[in-house]
C-alpha positions as CSV (number, residue, x, y, z in Angstrom):
1,M,97.7,59.3,-45.5
2,G,100.6,60.1,-42.9
3,K,103.8,57.9,-43.0
4,I,104.5,54.7,-41.3
5,V,107.5,53.9,-39.2
6,G,109.0,50.8,-38.1
7,K,111.3,49.9,-35.0
8,P,112.9,46.2,-35.4
9,K,116.6,45.7,-36.6
10,E,116.3,44.2,-40.0
11,L,115.7,47.1,-42.3
12,K,114.9,45.3,-45.2
13,K,111.9,43.3,-43.6
14,I,110.6,46.0,-42.0
15,N,110.4,48.3,-45.9
16,K,108.9,45.2,-47.4
17,T,106.1,45.1,-44.7
18,L,105.5,48.6,-45.0
19,I,105.1,48.3,-48.5
20,L,102.8,45.9,-48.6
21,N,101.1,47.4,-45.5
22,S,100.7,50.3,-47.7
23,I,99.4,48.6,-51.3
24,K,96.8,46.6,-48.5
25,K,95.3,50.1,-47.1
26,R,95.0,51.6,-51.2
27,R,93.9,47.7,-52.0
28,S,96.2,48.7,-55.2
29,A,99.1,51.7,-55.3
30,T,101.5,53.2,-57.4
31,K,105.5,53.0,-56.7
32,T,104.9,56.9,-56.3
33,E,101.6,56.4,-53.6
34,I,104.2,53.8,-51.5
35,V,107.2,56.1,-51.1
36,L,104.1,58.6,-50.3
37,D,103.1,56.4,-47.4
38,T,106.4,55.2,-46.2
39,G,108.9,57.5,-46.0
40,I,111.2,54.9,-48.5
41,S,113.2,56.3,-50.8
42,N,112.2,55.9,-54.8
43,T,115.1,53.6,-55.6
44,T,114.5,50.9,-52.6
45,V,110.5,50.3,-53.3
46,R,111.3,49.8,-56.7
47,T,114.2,47.0,-56.0
48,L,111.8,45.7,-53.3
49,L,108.7,45.8,-55.7
50,L,110.8,43.7,-58.3
51,K,111.7,41.6,-55.1
52,L,107.8,41.2,-54.2
53,L,106.5,40.5,-57.5
54,E,109.4,37.8,-57.8
55,E,108.0,35.9,-54.4
56,N,104.5,36.0,-55.8
57,E,103.7,38.4,-52.7
58,I,102.0,41.0,-55.3
59,I,100.9,40.9,-58.7
60,S,100.8,44.0,-61.3
61,V,97.4,44.9,-61.9
62,G,98.3,47.0,-64.6
63,L,99.4,51.0,-65.8
64,D,97.4,54.3,-64.8
65,E,95.5,56.4,-67.1
66,S,98.5,58.7,-68.6
67,S,98.7,62.7,-66.9
68,G,100.8,63.2,-69.5
69,G,103.9,61.4,-68.5
70,R,104.8,58.1,-68.2
71,R,102.1,55.4,-67.0
72,A,102.7,54.5,-63.6
73,E,102.3,51.0,-63.0
74,R,100.0,50.1,-60.0
75,Y,100.3,46.8,-58.0
76,S,97.8,44.8,-55.6
77,L,98.3,41.8,-52.8
78,N,98.5,38.3,-54.2
79,I,95.5,37.8,-52.2
80,S,95.6,33.6,-52.9
81,K,99.0,34.0,-51.9
82,K,98.4,33.1,-48.1
83,Y,95.2,32.0,-46.2
84,I,94.2,32.2,-42.4
85,L,92.2,29.5,-40.6
86,S,89.7,31.0,-38.5
87,M,87.7,28.4,-35.6
88,I,85.3,29.3,-32.9
89,V,84.7,26.5,-30.6
90,E,81.2,26.2,-29.0
91,E,79.6,23.4,-26.5
92,K,77.7,21.8,-29.6
93,K,79.5,23.1,-32.6
94,I,82.8,24.6,-34.4
95,I,82.5,27.5,-37.0
96,Y,84.9,28.3,-38.9
97,N,85.9,30.6,-42.1
98,I,89.0,30.7,-44.1
99,V,90.2,34.0,-44.9
100,N,92.8,35.8,-47.4
101,I,95.3,38.1,-46.2
102,V,93.0,41.1,-46.6
103,G,90.2,39.8,-44.7
104,E,88.1,38.7,-47.4
105,V,86.2,35.5,-46.3
106,V,86.2,32.6,-49.4
107,E,84.6,29.8,-47.1
108,E,82.5,29.9,-44.3
109,N,80.9,26.6,-42.2
110,I,79.5,25.6,-39.5
111,I,80.3,21.3,-38.2
112,K,78.0,19.9,-35.1
113,I,80.0,18.2,-32.0
114,E,79.4,15.9,-29.4
115,S,81.7,17.8,-27.3
116,I,84.2,20.0,-27.2
117,Y,86.5,17.4,-25.8
118,D,86.5,15.7,-28.8
119,D,90.4,15.5,-29.5
120,N,89.8,14.4,-33.3
121,I,87.2,16.9,-34.5
122,I,89.6,19.6,-35.1
123,D,92.3,17.4,-36.1
124,T,89.6,16.0,-38.8
125,I,88.0,19.5,-39.9
126,L,92.1,20.7,-40.3
127,E,92.8,17.7,-42.7
128,D,89.7,18.2,-45.2
129,L,90.5,22.2,-45.1
130,L,94.3,21.6,-46.1
131,S,93.9,19.2,-49.1
132,Q,91.6,22.3,-50.1
133,Y,93.6,24.9,-49.7
134,G,97.5,24.4,-49.4
135,N,98.4,27.8,-48.6
136,I,96.9,28.4,-44.9
137,K,99.4,29.7,-43.1
138,A,98.0,30.7,-39.5
139,I,95.4,29.1,-37.7
140,G,93.5,30.7,-34.6
141,I,91.2,29.0,-32.6
142,S,88.5,30.7,-30.0
143,V,87.8,28.7,-27.3
144,P,85.7,28.4,-24.0
145,G,88.0,28.6,-21.4
146,I,91.0,29.4,-20.2
147,V,94.2,29.5,-22.6
148,N,97.5,28.1,-21.5
149,E,100.5,26.7,-23.4
150,E,99.5,23.3,-24.1
151,G,95.7,24.6,-25.3
152,Y,93.2,25.3,-22.5
153,L,90.9,24.4,-19.4
154,S,87.4,24.4,-20.0
155,G,84.3,23.7,-17.2
156,K,81.7,25.0,-15.4
157,D,83.9,25.5,-12.0
158,I,87.4,25.1,-10.7
159,K,86.4,21.5,-10.0
160,E,85.3,20.6,-13.3
161,W,88.2,22.4,-15.4
162,K,89.3,19.9,-17.9
163,Q,92.4,20.3,-20.2
164,V,91.9,20.1,-23.9
165,E,95.6,20.1,-25.4
166,V,94.8,21.1,-28.9
167,N,97.8,23.9,-30.4
168,K,100.6,21.7,-29.9
169,Y,99.3,19.0,-31.7
170,I,98.5,20.9,-34.4
171,E,101.5,22.8,-34.9
172,E,103.6,19.6,-34.5
173,K,101.8,17.7,-36.4
174,Y,100.9,20.0,-39.5
175,K,103.8,22.8,-38.5
176,I,101.4,25.7,-39.0
177,P,101.8,28.6,-36.6
178,V,98.7,28.6,-34.1
179,I,97.4,30.5,-31.7
180,L,94.6,30.2,-29.4
181,E,92.5,33.2,-27.9
182,N,89.7,32.8,-24.8
183,D,86.4,33.4,-26.6
184,L,84.8,36.2,-24.9
185,N,88.4,38.2,-25.4
186,T,87.9,37.7,-29.4
187,L,84.0,38.7,-29.2
188,A,84.9,42.4,-27.1
189,L,88.1,42.6,-29.7
190,G,85.4,42.2,-32.5
191,Y,83.1,44.3,-31.1
192,S,85.7,46.8,-30.3
193,M,87.0,46.5,-34.3
194,E,83.5,47.2,-35.0
195,Y,82.6,50.3,-32.8
196,K,85.9,52.0,-33.5
197,K,84.6,52.4,-37.0
198,N,81.3,54.0,-36.0
199,F,82.9,56.1,-33.0
200,Q,86.3,57.0,-34.7
201,K,88.2,56.0,-31.1
202,D,89.3,53.8,-29.1
203,L,86.1,52.5,-26.3
204,N,86.9,51.1,-22.7
205,L,84.1,48.1,-23.7
206,A,83.0,45.0,-21.8
207,Y,81.4,41.9,-23.9
208,V,79.1,39.6,-20.9
209,H,78.5,36.5,-22.3
210,F,76.0,33.9,-20.8
211,T,75.9,30.0,-22.2
212,T,75.0,26.5,-21.2
213,L,78.7,26.4,-20.0
214,G,78.8,29.4,-18.0
215,A,79.5,32.9,-17.7
216,G,82.6,35.0,-18.5
217,A,83.6,38.6,-19.9
218,G,85.9,39.5,-22.5
219,L,87.3,43.2,-21.3
220,I,88.4,46.1,-23.2
221,I,90.6,49.2,-21.7
222,N,91.7,51.9,-23.6
223,G,91.5,49.8,-26.8
224,N,93.8,47.2,-25.0
225,L,92.3,43.4,-24.7
226,V,92.7,42.6,-21.0
227,K,94.2,39.4,-20.2
228,G,95.3,39.4,-16.5
229,K,97.5,37.1,-14.4
230,N,97.7,33.6,-16.1
231,N,94.9,34.7,-19.1
232,F,92.3,34.5,-15.7
233,A,90.9,37.9,-16.1
234,G,86.9,37.8,-16.7
235,E,86.1,34.8,-16.0
236,I,83.4,35.8,-13.4
237,G,82.0,32.6,-13.8
238,I,83.4,31.6,-10.1
239,M,83.0,34.8,-8.9
240,P,81.5,34.5,-5.6
241,I,77.7,35.5,-5.4
242,E,75.4,35.1,-2.5
243,D,76.0,31.7,-0.8
244,S,77.3,30.2,-3.6
245,Y,79.3,31.1,-7.3
246,L,77.6,33.0,-10.3
247,N,77.3,29.9,-12.3
248,E,76.0,27.8,-9.7
249,V,73.4,30.5,-8.9
250,L,72.6,31.2,-12.4
251,S,71.6,27.5,-12.7
252,R,69.1,27.9,-10.3
253,N,65.2,28.3,-11.3
254,L,65.5,32.2,-10.3
255,S,62.5,33.7,-10.7
256,D,62.9,37.3,-13.1
257,D,63.0,39.7,-10.8
258,K,65.7,37.3,-9.1
259,Y,68.0,36.8,-12.7
260,S,67.6,40.7,-13.0
261,M,69.2,41.6,-10.0
262,I,71.9,39.1,-10.6
263,I,72.7,40.2,-14.2
264,A,72.4,44.1,-12.6
265,N,74.8,43.3,-10.1
266,V,77.6,41.6,-12.4
267,M,77.6,44.7,-14.3
268,T,77.5,46.9,-11.3
269,I,80.9,44.9,-10.1
270,I,82.3,45.7,-14.3
271,N,81.2,49.0,-14.1
272,C,83.2,50.1,-10.6
273,M,86.4,48.7,-11.3
274,V,86.6,49.8,-15.2
275,S,83.7,51.9,-15.6
276,P,83.3,51.0,-19.8
277,D,81.6,53.0,-22.1
278,M,79.2,49.8,-22.9
279,I,78.5,46.9,-21.7
280,I,77.3,44.3,-23.8
281,V,75.6,41.1,-23.0
282,G,74.7,37.8,-24.7
283,G,74.9,34.6,-25.4
284,N,72.3,31.4,-25.9
285,N,71.5,31.0,-22.4
286,F,71.2,35.0,-21.4
287,K,67.4,36.1,-21.0
288,H,67.1,38.5,-23.7
289,N,63.2,39.0,-22.6
290,L,64.4,40.3,-19.2
291,I,66.6,43.0,-20.9
292,D,64.7,46.2,-20.3
293,N,64.7,44.7,-16.0
294,I,68.3,44.7,-16.6
295,K,68.4,48.2,-17.4
296,K,66.2,49.6,-15.3
297,T,67.6,47.3,-11.6
298,Y,71.3,48.3,-13.1
299,S,71.1,51.9,-13.8
300,E,69.0,52.6,-9.9
301,K,72.1,51.0,-8.8
302,N,74.1,53.3,-9.9
303,K,74.7,57.1,-10.7
304,I,77.1,56.6,-13.4
305,F,76.5,53.9,-15.7
306,S,77.8,52.1,-18.8
307,E,75.4,52.4,-22.0
308,V,74.1,48.5,-22.0
309,I,73.5,47.0,-25.3
310,A,72.1,43.5,-25.8
311,V,73.1,41.4,-28.9
312,K,71.5,37.5,-29.5
313,D,74.5,36.2,-32.6
314,S,78.0,37.5,-32.1
315,T,79.1,34.9,-34.1
316,K,80.5,36.7,-36.9
317,V,81.8,39.1,-34.2
318,G,84.1,36.6,-32.9
319,L,85.0,35.4,-36.5
320,R,86.1,38.9,-37.0
321,G,88.1,39.4,-34.0
322,I,90.0,35.6,-34.0
323,T,90.7,36.5,-37.9
324,E,92.7,39.9,-36.6
325,I,94.6,38.0,-34.2
326,A,95.5,35.2,-36.5
327,L,96.4,37.9,-39.1
328,D,98.7,39.1,-37.1
329,L,101.1,36.0,-37.0
330,I,101.8,36.3,-40.9
331,N,103.0,39.9,-39.9
332,D,106.6,38.6,-39.4
333,D,106.2,40.2,-36.0
334,I,106.9,43.6,-37.2
335,K,105.2,46.2,-35.5
336,I,103.7,49.4,-37.9
337,I,103.3,52.3,-36.4
338,S,100.8,55.1,-38.4
339,N,101.7,58.8,-36.9
340,G,98.7,60.6,-38.2
341,G,97.0,58.1,-40.7
């Protein structure tokens, strides 16, 4: 493992985070292994391990087998010290999970809702979960709309957009940091993480989603999530198509060939703009039975084209994406750079 370096001002805080990061990556670590990972001096590591034990951030899991000398004490994270609540808000349901600081799911559930504009539903869920898990330290919410400071805008077109104010209210009432992210951005991030594990590199990726709420896209370019000005990137549902806009055209009674041509045109536009390695399509309103026809039409339109993959259930991927974003909230705003690790 390569050394890890940090670049904030508060050295003690940085070193504690580096130590925790080393333990997290190894699942458990000895003092010697932490020194090797971080480049921090043996004395400093010993002092900070004692402090982290005192703060209940880590626990001792026993002594290693002796190799002839003094047996080394091994440490792991106290995974019940902090929990993350991740939620996905959909048109008729909310999916949530509770994860510990190493990303292990301890609870997962689906709750049916009448409307995404119901101001009380998230409040009710939070009160119930906080009564069970008093140490929830961050909340990530994936929402179907354009995220702003107060909450998010949602609707099929600009005339129908409604403001849903949620994050400011939660933070003020529960004193827990909240991060909202567009649902398609969390899906794109989740798929990017999944494919990076397989390809061992960052991919340019577009996730295109079709639901009864409308069409949208999430973009990952060179491993980074693209949000654009005012978080507007990916709002393809209001993109002009023929005599109207995409969401309205898709609501018509289209023939299979017409539908395939429109979806292929959308993918062609994405291909011309960002040329991703792959375009992933899905959503509960996507016509999966036409995917072969869509791929054929798309490939005929383009000499250079992206790989197209259709997916039916993206819930777990979306939860993974918003969980990763929420986990960053409890990392004390310290950026970790791994050199060759």
